N, C-alpha and C positions, 0 to 999 in steps of 0.2 A: 705445604700451604704457608703463605706469608701471614705473620701475626699482624693484627690490626694495630696501627700506631695510635697511641693515646695523645691527644692534643687538648690542653687545658684552655677553657674559655669561660668568661664570666657569665655569659648568657647563652647557654646551649639551646638549640632548637629541638633536638631530640636527645634522649638519654636511654641507656640500657636499663635492665631491671635493677642492677646494683645502684645506679644513679637515681632511679625513681624511688626506690625504697629509702635511700639516703635523704632525698628531698622531702619525702613524706614522713620520715622518722617512724617507719614501720617495717615489718618483715617482708620478705619477697612475695609470699602468698597474698598478703593484703595489698601490696603495691600492684601486683599482677591483676588482681580483681578490680581495683580502682581504675587501672589503665584500660582494661577491657570495657568496663561500664562507661568510661568516658569516651569510648571509641577512638582512643589515642594510639592504638597498636598498629605499627607499620612493620611488615616483614620484608626484608631485603635480603634475598638469598637465604642464608641460614641465620642471619642476625635478626633479632627482634628489638625494635626501638620504639619508644613511646614519645608522643608529641607533648612537650612541656606546656605549650599554650592550651591545648585541649584539656589537659588535666587541670590546669588552673581555672579554666572556664567552668569545668564540671564541679570543682570544689566550691566556686563562688555560687553556682546554681544551687548546690545543696545547702549552702549557708543562708539562702534567702527564705 
């Protein structure tokens, strides 16, 4: 199986659980919970990616 190439970008559309927990400054379990509550989870094959835009909208909604 080929390893996924890591490409750096300043504004990613989706992130994996490591990127999401880094963005939210929390652990993997909490980041996963927030991602699922925000309905930001996308499964592509075996990869699980989270929509950054949906997570941002969800957090803004919670802040109101």
